[in-house]
N, CA, C and O atoms as CSV, one atom per row, in Angstrom:
chain,resi,resn,atom,element,x,y,z
A,1,UNK,N,N,0.824,-1.173,0.000
A,1,UNK,CA,C,0.000,0.000,0.000
A,1,UNK,C,C,0.877,1.249,0.000
A,1,UNK,O,O,0.658,2.176,-0.779
A,2,UNK,N,N,1.867,1.258,0.879
A,2,UNK,CA,C,2.749,2.425,0.948
A,2,UNK,C,C,3.528,2.588,-0.348
A,2,UNK,O,O,3.716,3.705,-0.829
A,3,UNK,N,N,3.981,1.473,-0.914
A,3,UNK,CA,C,4.707,1.554,-2.189
A,3,UNK,C,C,3.818,2.167,-3.262
A,3,UNK,O,O,4.239,3.089,-3.962
A,4,UNK,N,N,2.598,1.667,-3.399
A,4,UNK,CA,C,1.701,2.158,-4.441
A,4,UNK,C,C,1.411,3.638,-4.268
A,4,UNK,O,O,1.486,4.400,-5.233
A,5,UNK,N,N,1.083,4.053,-3.060
A,5,UNK,CA,C,0.748,5.459,-2.817
A,5,UNK,C,C,1.957,6.374,-3.008
A,5,UNK,O,O,1.827,7.475,-3.542
A,6,UNK,N,N,3.129,5.916,-2.572
A,6,UNK,CA,C,4.346,6.715,-2.759
A,6,UNK,C,C,4.721,6.799,-4.231
A,6,UNK,O,O,5.112,7.862,-4.713
A,7,UNK,N,N,4.604,5.689,-4.945
A,7,UNK,CA,C,4.883,5.669,-6.381
A,7,UNK,C,C,3.963,6.648,-7.116
A,7,UNK,O,O,4.418,7.398,-7.980
A,8,UNK,N,N,2.681,6.642,-6.780
A,8,UNK,CA,C,1.745,7.593,-7.395
A,8,UNK,C,C,2.111,9.031,-7.050
A,8,UNK,O,O,2.072,9.910,-7.912
A,9,UNK,N,N,2.467,9.271,-5.790
A,9,UNK,CA,C,2.829,10.633,-5.371
A,9,UNK,C,C,4.022,11.140,-6.177
A,9,UNK,O,O,4.053,12.303,-6.578
A,10,UNK,N,N,5.000,10.272,-6.413
A,10,UNK,CA,C,6.175,10.657,-7.202
A,10,UNK,C,C,5.787,10.896,-8.654
A,10,UNK,O,O,6.191,11.897,-9.246
A,11,UNK,N,N,5.011,9.990,-9.232
A,11,UNK,CA,C,4.607,10.105,-10.641
A,11,UNK,C,C,3.850,11.390,-10.930
A,11,UNK,O,O,4.018,11.990,-11.992
A,12,UNK,N,N,3.009,11.819,-9.978
A,12,UNK,CA,C,2.147,12.969,-10.227
A,12,UNK,C,C,2.618,14.247,-9.555
A,12,UNK,O,O,1.885,15.234,-9.503
A,13,UNK,N,N,3.835,14.230,-9.042
A,13,UNK,CA,C,4.440,15.423,-8.465
A,13,UNK,C,C,5.118,16.209,-9.587
A,13,UNK,O,O,5.843,15.640,-10.404
A,14,UNK,N,N,4.879,17.501,-9.618
A,14,UNK,CA,C,5.511,18.323,-10.644
A,14,UNK,C,C,6.998,18.468,-10.352
A,14,UNK,O,O,7.427,18.358,-9.203
A,15,UNK,N,N,7.777,18.715,-11.393
A,15,UNK,CA,C,9.214,18.912,-11.215
A,15,UNK,C,C,9.462,20.024,-10.198
A,15,UNK,O,O,8.881,21.105,-10.288
A,16,UNK,N,N,10.324,19.744,-9.238
A,16,UNK,CA,C,10.623,20.708,-8.187
A,16,UNK,C,C,9.624,20.682,-7.042
A,16,UNK,O,O,9.757,21.443,-6.084
A,17,UNK,N,N,8.621,19.810,-7.134
A,17,UNK,CA,C,7.600,19.708,-6.091
A,17,UNK,C,C,8.079,18.867,-4.918
A,17,UNK,O,O,9.254,18.507,-4.842
A,18,UNK,N,N,7.173,18.560,-4.012
A,18,UNK,CA,C,7.516,17.810,-2.806
A,18,UNK,C,C,6.624,16.590,-2.654
A,18,UNK,O,O,5.433,16.622,-2.963
A,19,UNK,N,N,7.230,15.516,-2.171
A,19,UNK,CA,C,6.507,14.310,-1.785
A,19,UNK,C,C,6.710,14.160,-0.286
A,19,UNK,O,O,7.822,14.336,0.212
A,20,UNK,N,N,5.648,13.836,0.432
A,20,UNK,CA,C,5.767,13.707,1.880
A,20,UNK,C,C,5.198,12.377,2.359
A,20,UNK,O,O,4.277,11.815,1.766
A,21,UNK,N,N,5.779,11.897,3.452
A,21,UNK,CA,C,5.323,10.675,4.100
A,21,UNK,C,C,5.388,10.916,5.599
A,21,UNK,O,O,6.457,11.193,6.143
A,22,UNK,N,N,4.246,10.810,6.265
A,22,UNK,CA,C,4.173,11.011,7.711
A,22,UNK,C,C,3.580,9.783,8.349
A,22,UNK,O,O,2.702,9.134,7.780
A,23,UNK,N,N,4.065,9.462,9.541
A,23,UNK,CA,C,3.523,8.374,10.337
A,23,UNK,C,C,3.250,8.925,11.729
A,23,UNK,O,O,4.142,9.487,12.366
A,24,UNK,N,N,2.023,8.765,12.197
A,24,UNK,CA,C,1.633,9.243,13.514
A,24,UNK,C,C,0.950,8.097,14.256
A,24,UNK,O,O,0.439,7.164,13.637
A,25,UNK,N,N,0.946,8.174,15.570
A,25,UNK,CA,C,0.147,7.238,16.350
A,25,UNK,C,C,-1.055,7.998,16.881
A,25,UNK,O,O,-0.966,9.172,17.240
A,26,UNK,N,N,-2.180,7.297,16.922
A,26,UNK,CA,C,-3.416,7.956,17.314
A,26,UNK,C,C,-4.357,6.916,17.922
A,26,UNK,O,O,-5.031,6.187,17.193
A,27,UNK,N,N,-4.406,6.844,19.257
A,27,UNK,CA,C,-5.339,5.960,19.928
A,27,UNK,C,C,-5.244,4.501,19.533
A,27,UNK,O,O,-6.262,3.877,19.237
A,28,UNK,N,N,-4.048,3.946,19.523
A,28,UNK,CA,C,-3.882,2.542,19.168
A,28,UNK,C,C,-3.842,2.273,17.680
A,28,UNK,O,O,-3.818,1.118,17.254
A,29,UNK,N,N,-3.833,3.323,16.892
A,29,UNK,CA,C,-3.758,3.202,15.427
A,29,UNK,C,C,-2.481,3.877,14.935
A,29,UNK,O,O,-1.990,4.834,15.536
A,30,UNK,N,N,-1.964,3.361,13.844
A,30,UNK,CA,C,-0.887,4.033,13.122
A,30,UNK,C,C,-1.547,4.771,11.961
A,30,UNK,O,O,-2.222,4.157,11.134
A,31,UNK,N,N,-1.352,6.074,11.899
A,31,UNK,CA,C,-1.919,6.882,10.815
A,31,UNK,C,C,-0.804,7.201,9.830
A,31,UNK,O,O,0.236,7.741,10.204
A,32,UNK,N,N,-1.035,6.858,8.561
A,32,UNK,CA,C,-0.063,7.094,7.498
A,32,UNK,C,C,-0.642,8.145,6.559
A,32,UNK,O,O,-1.782,8.038,6.110
A,33,UNK,N,N,0.169,9.168,6.272
A,33,UNK,CA,C,-0.244,10.241,5.373
A,33,UNK,C,C,0.821,10.379,4.291
A,33,UNK,O,O,1.989,10.634,4.581
A,34,UNK,N,N,0.404,10.207,3.053
A,34,UNK,CA,C,1.314,10.315,1.910
A,34,UNK,C,C,0.754,11.394,0.993
A,34,UNK,O,O,-0.421,11.360,0.627
A,35,UNK,N,N,1.594,12.344,0.626
A,35,UNK,CA,C,1.103,13.446,-0.188
A,35,UNK,C,C,2.115,13.953,-1.184
A,35,UNK,O,O,3.283,13.563,-1.176
A,36,UNK,N,N,1.640,14.830,-2.039
A,36,UNK,CA,C,2.522,15.481,-2.995
A,36,UNK,C,C,1.963,16.846,-3.375
A,36,UNK,O,O,0.784,17.139,-3.179
A,37,UNK,N,N,2.840,17.661,-3.920
A,37,UNK,CA,C,2.420,18.936,-4.487
A,37,UNK,C,C,2.335,18.755,-5.994
A,37,UNK,O,O,2.995,17.893,-6.574
A,38,UNK,N,N,1.522,19.571,-6.602
A,38,UNK,CA,C,1.324,19.470,-8.052
A,38,UNK,C,C,-0.119,19.811,-8.373
A,38,UNK,O,O,-0.782,20.531,-7.627
A,39,UNK,N,N,-0.591,19.289,-9.481
A,39,UNK,CA,C,-1.979,19.530,-9.864
A,39,UNK,C,C,-2.925,18.861,-8.889
A,39,UNK,O,O,-2.605,17.826,-8.305
A,40,UNK,N,N,-4.095,19.460,-8.720
A,40,UNK,CA,C,-5.083,18.861,-7.830
A,40,UNK,C,C,-6.035,17.966,-8.619
A,40,UNK,O,O,-6.179,18.105,-9.833
A,41,UNK,N,N,-6.670,17.061,-7.918
A,41,UNK,CA,C,-7.655,16.168,-8.511
A,41,UNK,C,C,-8.992,16.894,-8.488
A,41,UNK,O,O,-9.379,17.460,-7.466
A,42,UNK,N,N,-9.684,16.879,-9.596
A,42,UNK,CA,C,-10.992,17.524,-9.705
A,42,UNK,C,C,-11.908,16.995,-8.597
A,42,UNK,O,O,-12.009,15.782,-8.415
A,43,UNK,N,N,-12.577,17.883,-7.855
A,43,UNK,CA,C,-13.458,17.438,-6.772
A,43,UNK,C,C,-14.510,16.413,-7.221
A,43,UNK,O,O,-14.901,15.549,-6.436
A,44,UNK,N,N,-14.964,16.500,-8.466
A,44,UNK,CA,C,-15.943,15.535,-8.978
A,44,UNK,C,C,-15.337,14.136,-9.122
A,44,UNK,O,O,-16.061,13.140,-9.123
A,45,UNK,N,N,-14.020,14.064,-9.242
A,45,UNK,CA,C,-13.334,12.777,-9.395
A,45,UNK,C,C,-13.039,12.103,-8.055
A,45,UNK,O,O,-12.877,10.883,-8.004
A,46,UNK,N,N,-12.966,12.877,-6.973
A,46,UNK,CA,C,-12.567,12.323,-5.681
A,46,UNK,C,C,-13.410,11.129,-5.222
A,46,UNK,O,O,-12.842,10.160,-4.717
A,47,UNK,N,N,-14.747,11.154,-5.375
A,47,UNK,CA,C,-15.525,9.984,-4.943
A,47,UNK,C,C,-15.258,8.732,-5.788
A,47,UNK,O,O,-15.600,7.624,-5.375
A,48,UNK,N,N,-14.655,8.903,-6.958
A,48,UNK,CA,C,-14.422,7.788,-7.885
A,48,UNK,C,C,-12.995,7.264,-7.857
A,48,UNK,O,O,-12.703,6.232,-8.461
A,49,UNK,N,N,-12.112,7.957,-7.170
A,49,UNK,CA,C,-10.678,7.706,-7.259
A,49,UNK,C,C,-10.276,6.275,-6.891
A,49,UNK,O,O,-9.272,5.768,-7.391
A,50,UNK,N,N,-11.052,5.623,-6.023
A,50,UNK,CA,C,-10.723,4.260,-5.598
A,50,UNK,C,C,-11.495,3.191,-6.377
A,50,UNK,O,O,-11.391,2.003,-6.071
A,51,UNK,N,N,-12.264,3.611,-7.378
A,51,UNK,CA,C,-13.009,2.645,-8.190
A,51,UNK,C,C,-12.065,1.851,-9.085
A,51,UNK,O,O,-11.045,2.365,-9.546
A,52,UNK,N,N,-12.413,0.615,-9.319
A,52,UNK,CA,C,-11.617,-0.269,-10.171
A,52,UNK,C,C,-11.522,0.312,-11.583
A,52,UNK,O,O,-12.535,0.711,-12.157
A,53,UNK,N,N,-10.327,0.362,-12.138
A,53,UNK,CA,C,-10.001,0.847,-13.485
A,53,UNK,C,C,-10.210,2.347,-13.681
A,53,UNK,O,O,-10.194,2.823,-14.816
A,54,UNK,N,N,-10.403,3.096,-12.605
A,54,UNK,CA,C,-10.618,4.535,-12.748
A,54,UNK,C,C,-9.283,5.272,-12.800
A,54,UNK,O,O,-8.403,5.047,-11.970
A,55,UNK,N,N,-9.148,6.149,-13.778
A,55,UNK,CA,C,-7.990,7.037,-13.870
A,55,UNK,C,C,-8.536,8.452,-13.871
A,55,UNK,O,O,-9.251,8.854,-14.789
A,56,UNK,N,N,-8.196,9.201,-12.837
A,56,UNK,CA,C,-8.811,10.510,-12.606
A,56,UNK,C,C,-8.576,11.488,-13.739
A,56,UNK,O,O,-9.520,12.132,-14.198
A,57,UNK,N,N,-7.359,11.615,-14.195
A,57,UNK,CA,C,-7.042,12.610,-15.210
A,57,UNK,C,C,-6.442,11.907,-16.405
A,57,UNK,O,O,-5.251,11.595,-16.423
A,58,UNK,N,N,-7.266,11.660,-17.398
A,58,UNK,CA,C,-6.818,10.896,-18.567
A,58,UNK,C,C,-5.648,11.574,-19.285
A,58,UNK,O,O,-4.736,10.897,-19.760
A,59,UNK,N,N,-5.672,12.894,-19.366
A,59,UNK,CA,C,-4.587,13.590,-20.065
A,59,UNK,C,C,-3.285,13.511,-19.280
A,59,UNK,O,O,-2.220,13.348,-19.875
A,60,UNK,N,N,-3.347,13.622,-17.958
A,60,UNK,CA,C,-2.150,13.559,-17.127
A,60,UNK,C,C,-1.581,12.154,-17.087
A,60,UNK,O,O,-0.368,11.976,-16.983
A,61,UNK,N,N,-2.447,11.158,-17.168
A,61,UNK,CA,C,-1.978,9.785,-17.013
A,61,UNK,C,C,-1.771,9.082,-18.343
A,61,UNK,O,O,-1.441,7.896,-18.360
A,62,UNK,N,N,-1.953,9.774,-19.449
A,62,UNK,CA,C,-1.810,9.140,-20.755
A,62,UNK,C,C,-0.397,8.607,-20.970
A,62,UNK,O,O,-0.220,7.586,-21.634
A,63,UNK,N,N,0.605,9.279,-20.421
A,63,UNK,CA,C,1.980,8.833,-20.592
A,63,UNK,C,C,2.465,8.017,-19.396
A,63,UNK,O,O,3.657,7.731,-19.286
A,64,UNK,N,N,1.569,7.648,-18.516
A,64,UNK,CA,C,1.916,6.868,-17.332
A,64,UNK,C,C,1.466,5.427,-17.537
A,64,UNK,O,O,0.441,5.165,-18.166
A,65,UNK,N,N,2.246,4.503,-16.998
A,65,UNK,CA,C,1.843,3.109,-17.061
A,65,UNK,C,C,0.748,2.873,-16.040
A,65,UNK,O,O,0.610,3.633,-15.081
A,66,UNK,N,N,-0.026,1.826,-16.243
A,66,UNK,CA,C,-1.053,1.457,-15.283
A,66,UNK,C,C,-2.432,1.495,-15.895
A,66,UNK,O,O,-2.678,2.162,-16.900
A,67,UNK,N,N,-3.328,0.757,-15.255
A,67,UNK,CA,C,-4.688,0.661,-15.771
A,67,UNK,C,C,-5.728,1.139,-14.765
A,67,UNK,O,O,-6.927,0.973,-14.990
A,68,UNK,N,N,-5.286,1.727,-13.666
A,68,UNK,CA,C,-6.228,2.236,-12.685
A,68,UNK,C,C,-6.650,1.219,-11.641
A,68,UNK,O,O,-7.764,1.291,-11.122
A,69,UNK,N,N,-5.784,0.279,-11.328
A,69,UNK,CA,C,-6.100,-0.728,-10.309
A,69,UNK,C,C,-5.425,-0.467,-8.968
A,69,UNK,O,O,-5.894,-0.964,-7.945
A,70,UNK,N,N,-4.354,0.287,-8.947
A,70,UNK,CA,C,-3.556,0.459,-7.740
A,70,UNK,C,C,-4.336,0.975,-6.544
A,70,UNK,O,O,-4.276,0.378,-5.469
A,71,UNK,N,N,-5.063,2.067,-6.707
A,71,UNK,CA,C,-5.816,2.634,-5.589
A,71,UNK,C,C,-6.971,1.726,-5.183
A,71,UNK,O,O,-7.322,1.653,-4.005
A,72,UNK,N,N,-7.556,1.040,-6.150
A,72,UNK,CA,C,-8.608,0.072,-5.849
A,72,UNK,C,C,-8.053,-1.052,-4.965
A,72,UNK,O,O,-8.697,-1.458,-3.998
A,73,UNK,N,N,-6.871,-1.546,-5.294
A,73,UNK,CA,C,-6.245,-2.618,-4.513
A,73,UNK,C,C,-5.899,-2.121,-3.108
A,73,UNK,O,O,-6.134,-2.827,-2.127
A,74,UNK,N,N,-5.349,-0.924,-3.006
A,74,UNK,CA,C,-5.018,-0.345,-1.700
A,74,UNK,C,C,-6.272,-0.291,-0.825
A,74,UNK,O,O,-6.246,-0.731,0.324
A,75,UNK,N,N,-7.363,0.245,-1.363
A,75,UNK,CA,C,-8.607,0.360,-0.592
A,75,UNK,C,C,-9.147,-1.015,-0.216
A,75,UNK,O,O,-9.629,-1.201,0.901
A,76,UNK,N,N,-9.075,-1.975,-1.123
A,76,UNK,CA,C,-9.569,-3.329,-0.856
A,76,UNK,C,C,-8.788,-3.975,0.285
A,76,UNK,O,O,-9.383,-4.606,1.159
A,77,UNK,N,N,-7.475,-3.828,0.287
A,77,UNK,CA,C,-6.644,-4.394,1.359
A,77,UNK,C,C,-7.002,-3.743,2.692
A,77,UNK,O,O,-7.193,-4.433,3.693
A,78,UNK,N,N,-7.093,-2.419,2.704
A,78,UNK,CA,C,-7.421,-1.722,3.946
A,78,UNK,C,C,-8.806,-2.114,4.454
A,78,UNK,O,O,-8.984,-2.354,5.648
A,79,UNK,N,N,-9.779,-2.179,3.559
A,79,UNK,CA,C,-11.131,-2.565,3.957
A,79,UNK,C,C,-11.173,-3.975,4.523
A,79,UNK,O,O,-11.947,-4.252,5.439
A,80,UNK,N,N,-10.346,-4.873,3.987
A,80,UNK,CA,C,-10.324,-6.250,4.495
A,80,UNK,C,C,-9.777,-6.316,5.922
A,80,UNK,O,O,-10.000,-7.303,6.624
A,81,UNK,N,N,-9.067,-5.277,6.352
A,81,UNK,CA,C,-8.550,-5.186,7.716
A,81,UNK,C,C,-9.408,-4.263,8.582
A,81,UNK,O,O,-9.012,-3.900,9.690
A,82,UNK,N,N,-10.576,-3.887,8.075
A,82,UNK,CA,C,-11.474,-3.025,8.837
A,82,UNK,C,C,-11.044,-1.577,8.874
A,82,UNK,O,O,-11.480,-0.823,9.744
A,83,UNK,N,N,-10.201,-1.177,7.951
A,83,UNK,CA,C,-9.700,0.205,7.892
A,83,UNK,C,C,-10.181,0.861,6.604
A,83,UNK,O,O,-10.769,0.204,5.746
A,84,UNK,N,N,-9.929,2.152,6.474
A,84,UNK,CA,C,-10.339,2.885,5.277
A,84,UNK,C,C,-9.246,3.871,4.893
A,84,UNK,O,O,-8.285,4.072,5.635
A,85,UNK,N,N,-9.405,4.481,3.724
A,85,UNK,CA,C,-8.447,5.459,3.211
A,85,UNK,C,C,-9.226,6.666,2.712
A,85,UNK,O,O,-10.332,6.534,2.188
A,86,UNK,N,N,-8.635,7.841,2.882
A,86,UNK,CA,C,-9.281,9.088,2.491
A,86,UNK,C,C,-8.303,9.911,1.654
A,86,UNK,O,O,-7.089,9.847,1.847
A,87,UNK,N,N,-8.852,10.672,0.734
A,87,UNK,CA,C,-8.022,11.532,-0.103
A,87,UNK,C,C,-8.562,12.952,-0.058
A,87,UNK,O,O,-9.774,13.173,-0.064
A,88,UNK,N,N,-7.642,13.914,-0.011
A,88,UNK,CA,C,-7.994,15.321,-0.178
A,88,UNK,C,C,-7.081,15.880,-1.259
A,88,UNK,O,O,-5.937,15.448,-1.406
A,89,UNK,N,N,-7.591,16.833,-2.005
A,89,UNK,CA,C,-6.798,17.439,-3.071
A,89,UNK,C,C,-7.289,18.864,-3.294
A,89,UNK,O,O,-8.348,19.097,-3.877
A,90,UNK,N,N,-6.488,19.809,-2.813
A,90,UNK,CA,C,-6.860,21.213,-2.981
A,90,UNK,C,C,-5.621,22.095,-2.886
A,90,UNK,O,O,-4.646,21.755,-2.216
A,91,UNK,N,N,-5.679,23.217,-3.560
A,91,UNK,CA,C,-4.596,24.208,-3.540
A,91,UNK,C,C,-3.239,23.604,-3.868
A,91,UNK,O,O,-2.234,23.980,-3.265
A,92,UNK,N,N,-3.196,22.670,-4.817
A,92,UNK,CA,C,-1.937,22.096,-5.263
A,92,UNK,C,C,-1.348,21.040,-4.348
A,92,UNK,O,O,-0.189,20.660,-4.516
A,93,UNK,N,N,-2.124,20.556,-3.379
A,93,UNK,CA,C,-1.636,19.520,-2.466
A,93,UNK,C,C,-2.648,18.373,-2.431
A,93,UNK,O,O,-3.833,18.587,-2.179
A,94,UNK,N,N,-2.168,17.162,-2.686
A,94,UNK,CA,C,-3.007,15.964,-2.614
A,94,UNK,C,C,-2.453,15.069,-1.521
A,94,UNK,O,O,-1.249,14.817,-1.474
A,95,UNK,N,N,-3.327,14.584,-0.636
A,95,UNK,CA,C,-2.886,13.689,0.427
A,95,UNK,C,C,-3.817,12.487,0.531
A,95,UNK,O,O,-5.035,12.601,0.389
A,96,UNK,N,N,-3.214,11.346,0.781
A,96,UNK,CA,C,-3.926,10.104,1.051
A,96,UNK,C,C,-3.625,9.748,2.501
A,96,UNK,O,O,-2.464,9.723,2.909
A,97,UNK,N,N,-4.667,9.474,3.278
A,97,UNK,CA,C,-4.516,9.165,4.702
A,97,UNK,C,C,-5.228,7.854,4.999
A,97,UNK,O,O,-6.376,7.652,4.605
A,98,UNK,N,N,-4.519,6.957,5.707
A,98,UNK,CA,C,-5.160,5.723,6.145
A,98,UNK,C,C,-4.604,5.329,7.503
A,98,UNK,O,O,-3.551,5.811,7.922
A,99,UNK,N,N,-5.324,4.449,8.184
A,99,UNK,CA,C,-4.885,3.957,9.481
A,99,UNK,C,C,-4.761,2.441,9.453
A,99,UNK,O,O,-5.380,1.756,8.640
A,100,UNK,N,N,-3.946,1.946,10.362
A,100,UNK,CA,C,-3.778,0.519,10.580
A,100,UNK,C,C,-3.677,0.291,12.083
A,100,UNK,O,O,-3.251,1.186,12.812
A,101,UNK,N,N,-4.062,-0.891,12.559
A,101,UNK,CA,C,-3.872,-1.154,13.979
A,101,UNK,C,C,-2.400,-1.046,14.333
A,101,UNK,O,O,-1.539,-1.531,13.599
A,102,UNK,N,N,-2.117,-0.415,15.451
A,102,UNK,CA,C,-0.744,-0.239,15.890
A,102,UNK,C,C,-0.235,-1.545,16.502
A,102,UNK,O,O,-0.902,-2.139,17.348
A,103,UNK,N,N,0.931,-1.984,16.078
A,103,UNK,CA,C,1.546,-3.196,16.595
A,103,UNK,C,C,2.453,-2.798,17.753
A,103,UNK,O,O,3.239,-1.857,17.645
A,104,UNK,N,N,2.337,-3.517,18.849
A,104,UNK,CA,C,3.177,-3.191,20.027
A,104,UNK,C,C,4.112,-4.303,20.311
A,104,UNK,O,O,4.897,-4.223,21.256
């Protein structure tokens, strides 16, 4: 999951932009936040971003490999563990946030 989200963040980060990875603990959960600067995802696309075979920006992803399964797989894995993933994209910053049970 982290590989897929980080790979996407790098692919869609504009030259000279930033990719970030944060790990926090929150009430027995590990919260992972992966983000990048660059173009934002259209708000109308956000509810569809985790759908199977969905590619949010056809023009941006035309030169990118992939068929739109990565985010679907990430969400499916998280859901199978009783967790979820959320995305925000505004003002040139896109972030994906998910939690996992904290291992002690």
